[in-house]
C-alpha positions, 0 to 999 in steps of 0.5 A: 092024842095031845095037841102037840102031837097033832101039830107035829103030825100036820108038819110031817104030812106037809113035809111029805106032800111038799117033797113030792105028791103022795098017795094016802098009802105013802103018807101013812107009811111015812107017818109010821116011820116017824112014829117009830123015830119020835116015839109017838103014835102018828098013825091015822085013818083016812077020815082023820087025814081028811080032817087034818087037811082042813086043819092044816089049811086053817092053821098054816095056810097050806092048801092040799088037794087030791089029784084024781087022775094020779091018785095023789095029794099035792100042795097047790100054794107053795108060798107061805107068809114069812111068819108062817115059815118061822112058826113052822121052823120054830115048831120043828126045833121044839119038836126035835128038842122034845126027843133030844133026850134019846140022842143026848150024846148026838146033839151039841147046843151053842153056849149062849145066854138067854135071848130075852124072848120071854118079853116078846109078847109083852113088847108086841102088846106095848107096840100095838097099844103105843105104851111107853116101856121102862127098863135098865139097859146094859151096854157092852162098851160101858160098865154102868147100867142106865135107866131108859124110857122108850116108845117102842115102834117095832121088833127086829131079829138079826143074827139070832138076836132080837132087838126092840126099836123105839124112841129113847126119851133121854135124847129123843132119838130112834135106837135099837136095844138088844133084848138080852141086855134089857133088865127089869122091863116094865110096861107103863100106862103112858100112851104115846102118839106117832106122827105117821105109822112106823114101817120097820121094813121101810126103815131097814130097807137099805140096811145090813144088820141093826144100824140104819142111819137116817142121814145116810143115803144107800150106795151101789156096792159091788163085791167079788167073792171066791168060788167057795165063799160065793156058794154061801153068798148065793144060799144066804144073800147079804141083802135083799137087793143082791143081784148076781153080775158074774157067776163062774168057777173063779168068781161070784160078783154081786151088786147091792144097794145098801147103806155102808154101816159099821155092821156091814164093814165088819161082815166084809172083814169077817170074810178076809181074803174071800171077798174083794170090794170093787165099788165104791172107792170109799168102801175099798179104802175103809176095808183096806185100812181096817184090814191092815190095822187088824193084821198089824202085830201088836206092840 
């Protein structure tokens, strides 16, 4: 059995036991069903299953124990690191795509250009070793492509796009660069020094999206959503500071502590009549003006 099949089997076992404590017979039956669906042989002996439990703990930090009273296996630590969650999510997608040929007329892919993720490993190496990078960068609002020398500090993901954050040697400012607009990436041997360690989570603590102006302070924002839009906001919060103030059949009202940036304003405008800005007044006025301008017929 290939390593990929083994990891796929681990994932099936984890999903089964996480959904509900299960006997070995339950797990084996579930593996048989998945074997038929995916076209692989996931059937295992109890001895192999015991080895799988050890591997699952070592690889993913998920600890599975046996309840002798109820004769079922269960997960004792539900919480995983965000990195582990994303690894498993990526593997689920990878595994699904491997069987996609069987369902080619049932899967519709989003049409988009490559995201530049082939450079992630090299960029992480440059960040770790504090090596300057060099690349050509293409801006959406400019026709020309410019050469950049950047001290890379961190990577950030936003709306299924990856960005490298670092100091641009041209003007010494900290900026973000979309990986899908980087060309001819080179990793130089020039080292740089940081005055203090860069914490990307602290840098984006009060930000929505990729813009985080250093000279702006976070503000208390109160938003009101329709009941329908509110369901989306509860399932996928706008920001980690999100707090629910009112939750009824008519309205979901939340508070945020956030920097009011262009990214955030555009997100609110995309919701149209489904959101109402209550505070602060400066944001109310901005959204009103932008909404009127967008609704105004072209001359």
